[in-house]
C-alpha positions in Angstrom: 2.0 24.5 -23.7 4.5 21.8 -24.1 5.9 22.9 -20.4 2.2 22.7 -18.8 1.9 19.2 -20.5 4.9 18.1 -18.9 4.0 19.3 -15.6 0.6 17.5 -15.7 2.0 14.2 -16.8 5.1 14.7 -13.8 2.2 15.3 -11.1 -0.1 12.3 -12.7 3.5 10.5 -12.4 3.9 11.4 -8.8 -0.2 10.1 -7.9 -0.5 6.6 -6.9 -2.0 3.9 -9.5 -4.8 1.9 -8.4 -4.4 -1.8 -9.0 -6.8 -4.2 -9.6 -4.5 -6.7 -8.9 -1.8 -7.9 -7.0 1.6 -8.1 -8.5 1.2 -12.2 -8.7 -2.0 -11.8 -10.9 -0.6 -9.4 -12.9 2.3 -11.5 -13.9 0.0 -14.4 -14.3 -2.4 -12.5 -16.6 1.3 -11.5 -18.6 1.9 -15.5 -18.9 -1.5 -15.9 -20.0 -2.0 -13.8 -22.8 -4.6 -11.8 -20.9 -2.2 -8.8 -20.1 0.4 -6.7 -22.1 4.2 -5.3 -20.6 4.1 -1.8 -21.7 7.8 0.0 -20.6 9.6 3.1 -21.0 13.4 2.4 -22.7 16.1 2.3 -20.6 18.1 4.8 -19.1 19.3 7.4 -21.9 20.7 10.4 -20.2 19.2 13.8 -21.8 15.2 14.9 -22.2 13.8 14.7 -26.1 16.2 14.3 -29.1 19.2 16.9 -30.1 18.6 19.7 -33.2 19.4 17.3 -36.2 17.1 13.9 -34.8 17.4 11.3 -38.0 15.5 8.1 -36.9 18.3 6.2 -39.7 21.0 7.5 -37.8 21.6 6.6 -33.9 24.7 9.2 -33.5 21.9 11.9 -33.8 20.1 10.6 -30.9 19.7 10.2 -27.0 21.1 6.4 -26.7 21.3 4.0 -23.8 24.1 4.6 -21.9 26.5 1.7 -20.0 24.1 2.2 -16.8 20.7 1.7 -19.7 22.3 -0.8 -21.3 22.8 -3.0 -17.8 19.2 -1.7 -16.6 18.2 -3.6 -20.5 19.8 -6.9 -20.3 18.6 -6.9 -16.2 15.0 -7.7 -17.8 15.8 -10.8 -18.9 16.6 -12.5 -15.6 13.3 -10.5 -13.9 11.3 -11.9 -16.8 12.7 -15.5 -16.6 12.2 -15.4 -12.7 8.5 -14.8 -12.8 8.0 -17.7 -16.2 8.6 -15.5 -19.5 11.6 -16.7 -20.8 10.3 -15.7 -24.4 8.2 -12.8 -25.6 7.0 -10.9 -28.7 8.6 -7.7 -28.6 7.3 -4.2 -30.5 9.7 -1.4 -29.7 9.5 2.3 -31.1 12.2 2.6 -33.7 14.0 5.1 -31.8 17.6 3.6 -31.0 17.1 3.6 -27.8 13.8 1.8 -27.5 15.9 -0.7 -30.1 18.2 -1.1 -27.9 16.7 -1.6 -24.7 14.3 -4.5 -26.6 17.3 -5.9 -28.5 19.1 -6.0 -24.8 16.4 -7.7 -22.8 17.2 -11.1 -25.3 13.4 -11.6 -24.9 12.8 -12.7 -28.8 12.9 -11.1 -31.9 12.1 -7.8 -31.9 9.7 -5.9 -34.5 9.4 -1.8 -35.0 6.1 -0.8 -34.8 5.6 3.2 -36.0 2.7 3.3 -33.4 5.0 3.4 -30.2 7.6 6.3 -31.7 8.0 9.3 -29.1 5.5 12.2 -30.1 7.7 14.8 -27.5 8.2 17.5 -29.9 4.6 16.3 -32.3 2.1 16.1 -29.5 -0.4 16.6 -32.2 0.3 12.8 -33.0 0.0 11.6 -29.6 -4.1 10.3 -30.0 -3.3 9.1 -33.2 -0.4 7.1 -32.2 -2.7 6.0 -28.9 -5.2 4.7 -30.7 -3.1 2.9 -33.2 -1.5 0.9 -30.7 -4.1 -0.2 -28.7 -5.5 -1.1 -32.2 -2.3 -3.5 -33.2 -2.2 -4.7 -29.7 -5.3 -5.9 -29.4 -5.3 -7.0 -33.2 -2.8 -9.8 -32.0 -3.4 -13.4 -32.7 -2.6 -15.3 -29.0 0.9 -16.5 -27.6 3.8 -15.9 -26.2 3.7 -12.9 -24.2 3.5 -9.7 -25.3 6.6 -6.2 -24.5 5.9 -3.0 -26.2 8.8 -0.5 -25.4 8.6 3.2 -25.7 9.1 6.2 -24.7 7.2 8.2 -21.0 5.1 10.3 -23.4 3.6 7.3 -25.0 3.3 5.4 -21.6 2.1 8.3 -20.1 -0.6 9.0 -23.1 -2.0 5.4 -22.6 -2.2 4.7 -19.3 -1.6 8.3 -16.8 1.6 6.5 -15.5 4.7 8.5 -15.2 7.5 5.7 -15.9 10.6 6.3 -14.9 13.4 5.0 -17.1 12.9 1.0 -17.5 9.6 0.8 -15.7 7.3 -0.7 -17.2 3.2 -1.0 -16.6 1.5 -4.7 -16.9 -1.8 -3.4 -18.4 -5.4 -6.1 -19.2 -6.2 -6.7 -22.4 -8.0 -6.1 -24.3 -6.3 -2.3 -24.3 -9.0 0.4 -24.6 -9.0 4.1 -24.1 -8.8 4.2 -20.2 -7.0 0.8 -19.6 -6.8 -1.1 -16.6 -3.1 -1.2 -15.2 -2.6 -4.3 -13.1 1.1 -3.4 -12.1 3.5 -1.6 -11.9 7.2 -3.3 -12.8 10.6 -2.9 -12.8 13.8 -5.3 -12.6 15.2 -2.5 -10.1 12.0 -2.5 -7.7 
């Protein structure tokens, strides 16, 4: 079952996502609070997590390598060049996501368990996706919002299979079928 779903997600990731806005319009929407950026953590080689995974112990998890840390740091200048110098950053509790969020240097990072990976627990996906939608839609207006999560979470919400360190700008309010305004990454 997991292998079949993974294959479906890979195929979906190869299909182009129809965007209803230009990339400039997407960035404007993000700056103005009419969109959020949801991204996959930076490069952490491997798939899933090793046996003995412990959320409280980074040494038991897949972690960012030096390339991943560099990728994460590249977001600060990339976002600044688009007029975003601070943001409200929400992250999965996995170390690779928290490290990505912190290395971006966009502001305080808040842990959101709804953004945690459900790669090993596919049954949690629908609940966590609904929680993410609700949490985002309940946010008060303010600085841009960045969500740092995992491939399975981004794909479940958007249908996009993001590369490591890739994000999607999503129109607000979020829904079960959100509007993807743009796919973005500092490396493109």
